[in-house]
C-alpha positions in Angstrom: -9.1 15.0 12.2 -6.1 14.6 9.9 -6.4 12.3 6.9 -3.4 10.2 5.8 -2.9 9.1 2.3 -2.1 5.5 1.6 -0.8 3.8 -1.6 -4.4 2.5 -2.0 -5.8 6.0 -2.0 -3.2 7.0 -4.6 -4.1 4.0 -6.8 -7.8 4.9 -6.6 -7.1 8.6 -7.5 -4.7 7.7 -10.3 -7.4 5.6 -11.9 -9.9 8.5 -11.6 -7.5 10.9 -13.2 -6.2 8.7 -16.0 -9.1 6.4 -16.6 -12.3 8.3 -15.6 -14.5 6.1 -17.6 -14.0 3.3 -15.0 -16.0 5.2 -12.4 -19.3 5.1 -14.4 -20.1 1.4 -13.9 -19.0 1.8 -10.2 -21.6 4.6 -9.8 -24.2 2.4 -11.5 -23.5 -0.4 -9.0 -23.6 1.9 -6.0 -26.6 4.0 -6.8 -28.7 1.9 -9.1 -28.3 4.3 -12.0 -28.2 3.3 -15.6 -25.4 5.5 -17.1 -24.3 4.2 -20.5 -20.6 4.9 -20.2 -20.7 7.8 -22.7 -21.2 10.4 -20.1 -18.5 13.1 -19.4 -16.7 12.8 -16.0 -15.4 16.1 -14.8 -13.1 16.1 -11.7 -13.3 19.1 -9.4 -10.7 20.2 -6.8 -10.4 17.5 -4.1 -8.9 19.8 -1.5 -11.3 21.3 1.0 -10.6 23.4 4.1 -12.5 23.1 7.4 -12.3 25.4 10.3 -11.8 23.5 13.6 -13.3 24.5 17.0 -10.1 26.6 17.6 -10.8 28.7 14.5 -7.8 27.2 12.6 -8.3 26.0 9.0 -7.5 22.4 8.3 -7.0 20.8 4.9 -8.9 17.7 3.9 -8.2 15.8 0.7 -11.1 13.8 -0.8 -10.5 10.7 -3.0 -12.9 12.0 -5.5 -15.2 15.0 -6.2 -16.7 14.8 -9.6 -19.6 15.7 -11.8 -21.2 13.4 -14.3 -22.8 15.1 -17.3 -25.3 12.9 -19.2 -25.8 12.9 -22.9 -28.8 15.2 -22.3 -26.6 17.7 -20.5 -27.9 16.9 -17.0 -25.2 17.3 -14.3 -25.0 15.2 -11.1 -22.4 15.5 -8.3 -20.7 12.4 -6.9 -18.2 11.8 -4.1 -16.5 8.5 -3.5 -14.0 7.5 -0.8 -11.7 4.5 -0.9 -11.1 3.3 2.6 -8.7 0.4 3.5 -9.8 0.0 7.1 -13.0 1.2 8.9 -11.7 3.5 11.6 -14.9 4.8 13.2 -14.6 8.2 11.7 -16.0 7.7 8.3 -19.5 9.2 9.1 -17.8 12.4 10.4 -15.4 12.6 7.4 -18.1 12.0 4.8 -20.3 14.7 6.5 -17.4 17.2 6.5 -16.6 16.5 2.9 -20.1 16.5 1.6 -21.1 19.7 3.3 -18.1 21.5 1.9 -18.8 20.1 -1.6 -22.4 21.2 -1.3 -21.4 24.7 -0.2 -19.0 25.0 -3.2 -22.0 24.6 -5.4 -24.5 26.5 -3.3 -26.7 29.2 -4.8 -29.3 31.7 -3.7 -32.7 31.7 -5.3 -35.6 34.0 -4.3 -34.0 34.8 -1.0 -33.2 31.2 0.0 -29.9 29.3 0.1 -30.0 26.0 -1.8 -27.3 23.4 -1.2 -27.1 20.3 -3.4 -25.4 17.4 -1.6 -23.5 15.0 -3.8 -24.4 11.3 -3.9 -21.7 9.8 -1.8 -20.4 6.3 -1.1 -17.5 4.5 0.4 -15.4 1.6 -1.1 -14.1 -0.6 1.7 -11.1 -2.7 0.8 -11.4 -4.6 4.0 -14.6 -5.8 5.5 -16.1 -8.6 7.7 -19.5 -10.0 8.5 -20.2 -7.1 10.9 -19.4 -4.4 8.4 -22.6 -2.5 7.7 -24.0 -1.9 4.2 -24.3 1.8 4.7 -23.1 4.7 6.9 -26.1 6.3 8.7 -26.4 10.0 9.4 -29.2 11.9 11.1 -29.5 15.7 10.9 -31.6 17.5 13.5 -32.7 21.1 12.8 -35.8 23.1 13.8 -37.2 20.1 15.7 -37.1 18.0 12.5 -34.9 15.1 11.6 -33.4 14.0 8.2 -32.0 10.5 8.2 -30.1 9.2 5.2 -27.6 6.4 4.4 -24.3 6.5 2.5 -23.8 3.1 0.7 -20.8 1.0 1.2 -19.3 -1.2 -1.4 -17.2 -4.1 -0.1 -14.5 -5.2 -2.5 -14.2 -8.6 -1.0 -17.8 -9.4 -2.0 -17.0 -9.4 -5.7 -15.6 -12.3 -7.6 -13.6 -11.9 -10.9 -16.8 -13.0 -12.7 -18.8 -10.2 -11.0 -16.1 -7.7 -11.8 -15.9 -8.4 -15.5 -19.6 -9.1 -16.0 -20.5 -5.7 -14.4 -17.5 -3.9 -15.8 -16.3 -3.0 -12.3 -12.8 -2.9 -13.5 -11.9 -0.2 -11.1 -11.8 -2.9 -8.4 -9.2 -5.0 -10.0 -6.1 -3.4 -8.4 -7.7 -4.2 -5.0 -8.6 -7.8 -5.7 -5.7 -9.0 -3.7 -7.5 -8.0 -0.5 -9.6 -11.1 -0.9 -6.5 -13.1 0.0 -5.0 -10.8 2.7 -5.5 -13.1 5.6 -4.1 -16.0 3.6 -1.0 -14.4 2.3 1.3 -16.0 4.9 0.1 -19.5 4.0 0.1 -18.9 0.3 3.7 -17.5 0.4 5.0 -20.8 1.9 2.8 -23.2 -0.1 4.0 -23.8 -3.7 0.6 -25.2 -4.8 -1.4 -22.3 -3.5 1.2 -19.9 -4.8 0.8 -21.4 -8.3 -3.0 -21.2 -8.0 -2.7 -17.4 -7.1 -0.4 -16.9 -10.1 -2.8 -18.6 -12.5 -5.6 -16.4 -11.1 -3.7 -13.3 -11.9 -2.7 -14.7 -15.3 -6.4 -15.0 -15.9 -7.0 -11.4 -14.8 -4.3 -10.2 -17.3 -5.8 -12.4 -20.1 -9.3 -11.1 -19.5 -8.1 -7.5 -19.5 -6.2 -8.2 -22.7 -9.4 -9.6 -24.3 -11.4 -6.5 -23.2 -8.8 -4.3 -24.9 -8.9 -6.4 -28.1 -12.7 -6.4 -28.3 -12.7 -2.7 -27.9 -14.6 -2.5 -24.6 -11.5 -1.1 -22.9 -8.8 1.3 -23.9 -5.3 -0.2 -24.0 -4.0 2.5 -21.7 -6.7 1.6 -19.2 -5.8 -2.0 -19.3 -2.2 -1.1 -18.7 -3.1 1.2 -15.8 -5.1 -1.6 -14.1 -2.2 -4.0 -14.4 0.5 -1.6 -13.2 -1.7 -0.4 -10.2 -2.6 -4.0 -9.4 1.2 -4.7 -9.1 1.7 -1.5 -7.0 -1.1 -2.5 -4.5 0.2 -6.1 -4.3 3.8 -4.9 -3.7 2.5 -2.8 -0.7 0.0 -5.3 0.8 2.3 -8.3 0.3 5.6 -6.6 1.1 6.4 -9.2 3.8 5.6 -12.1 1.4 8.3 -12.1 -1.2 7.0 -15.1 -3.2 3.5 -13.7 -3.5 4.9 -10.3 -4.5 7.2 -11.8 -7.1 4.7 -14.0 -8.7 1.9 -11.4 -9.0 4.4 -8.7 -10.1 5.7 -10.9 -12.9 2.2 -11.5 -14.2 0.9 -7.9 -13.9 4.2 -6.4 -15.1 4.4 -8.6 -18.2 4.6 -7.5 -21.8 0.9 -8.1 -22.6 -0.2 -5.0 -20.8 2.2 -2.5 -19.3 1.7 1.0 -18.0 5.3 2.1 -18.7 4.1 3.3 -22.1 1.8 5.9 -20.6 4.4 8.6 -21.2 5.0 7.5 -24.8 1.2 7.5 -25.4 0.8 11.0 -23.9 3.8 12.2 -26.0 2.3 11.0 -29.2 -1.1 12.4 -28.1 0.4 15.8 -27.5 2.3 15.8 -30.8 -0.9 14.7 -32.5 -2.9 17.5 -31.1 -0.3 20.0 -32.0 -0.2 18.7 -35.6 -3.9 18.5 -35.7 -4.5 22.1 -34.8 -3.3 23.3 -38.2 -5.4 20.7 -40.0 -8.3 21.6 -37.7 -8.4 25.2 -39.1 -9.4 23.8 -42.5 -11.2 20.6 -41.6 -12.9 21.4 -38.3 -11.1 21.3 -35.0 -12.3 17.9 -33.8 -11.7 16.1 -37.1 -8.3 17.8 -37.5 -7.1 16.8 -34.0 -8.2 13.2 -34.5 -6.2 13.0 -37.7 -3.3 14.7 -36.0 -3.3 12.2 -33.2 -3.1 9.4 -35.7 -0.3 11.2 -37.5 1.6 11.7 -34.2 1.3 8.0 -33.3 2.3 7.0 -36.8 5.4 9.2 -36.7 6.3 7.8 -33.3 5.8 4.2 -34.5 7.8 4.8 -37.7 10.7 6.3 -35.8 10.9 3.3 -33.5 10.7 1.0 -36.5 13.5 2.8 -38.3 15.7 2.3 -35.3 15.3 -1.4 -35.7 12.6 -2.1 -33.1 10.2 -4.9 -34.0 6.5 -4.5 -34.6 5.9 -6.5 -31.4 8.2 -4.3 -29.4 6.5 -1.1 -30.7 3.0 -2.6 -29.9 4.2 -3.4 -26.4 5.5 0.2 -25.9 2.4 1.9 -27.3 -0.2 -0.4 -25.6 -1.4 -1.5 -29.0 -1.9 -4.8 -30.9 0.6 -5.7 -33.7 -2.1 -5.1 -36.3 -2.8 -1.6 -35.0 1.0 -0.8 -35.3 1.1 -2.2 -38.8 -1.8 0.1 -39.7 0.1 3.0 -38.3 3.2 2.1 -40.3 1.2 1.8 -43.5 -0.4 5.1 -42.7 3.0 6.7 -42.4 4.1 5.2 -45.8 1.0 6.5 -47.5 1.4 10.0 -46.0 
C-alpha cells in the first residue's frame, strides 16, 4: 500500500518541523490533555519499513512521529496524520504506522516484551455528515479482543473564532477547504470574491495581532501565511481570481515567510558569536546574547545599505520598534 505525498502533507510537515509549538494545542484538542505550551516537542524519524506478504520491504512515511516531554520530564508518544480525502485505507495505515512506532520503542522487562503505542489521530481536510468521529480497530489475540478508537479532527468544523480561541493555528493553512465546493461560484462572483478576500485579510490581521501581543513567534505567523498561500494555490489552481486574491493577502508585507532564511542566518551567526561569550557567562545566557548580537549586526548592515526600518522589519519578521531596539543595541555595543 504505497503512500503518496501531497502539498497538504508537505505543509503539515513543514509546520511540525519549523513551528513545533503549534502541535501542542492540537494535541490538547484531540486528546483532552492540558499541556501548557511549554513542553518540548521532539520529532523522530518518520520513515518506517514494513515487510509485505512477499517478503519485500516497503517504505512508509508518516506525517508525524513525535514525543512530548512535560515540564516534569514525563514523555508521551504521539502520531498524527493529515489526510485530504478519506480513502478507506486509514485504519490499515494507522495500524501499520502505530505498530512500527511502538516496536521502535519496545523494551523487555522481566522476560516480557512491552510495546507502548502512541496516541494517534487523523486530521481530515475534507469531511461530510457521514464522516465518523473516529477510526475503529479491534485486535483479537488469545481469544480476547481489544477495541479502541483513533480520533478524527475535521478541519471544516472549525470557524476562525474557534481556531484563534483554542489556538488551533496549525489549521489555518487548511481553512480554505471550508470553501472548496464553492470556489467555482466565488471565482465568478465579485461580491463573494471580495468577501473571501476580507476574510483572509482578517486572518492576516489576527495573526499579526497574535505576534504583536507575544502569543506567537513572528516566524510562526509568517509560516502560517506562506503555507496558507501554498495550499490555496494548489486547491484553487483552476480558479485564478480566488488564487490571486488570497495570495495577495497572505503574501503581503505584514507577515512573510521569505525572511525565514534571513532569520536562520542571523540565528546561526548569533549562536556562533554566543559560544565564546557562553564560556564566560554560561552557555545558555551567552548564546541568547549572541543571537541578539547576530540579529543586531544583520539589521545594522541592512540599515547602512540604505534600507528603511520598515523594510528591515518586514525582512526579519519583526515590528519596527524591535528593529529600532536592535539598531540601538548595535550603536551601544
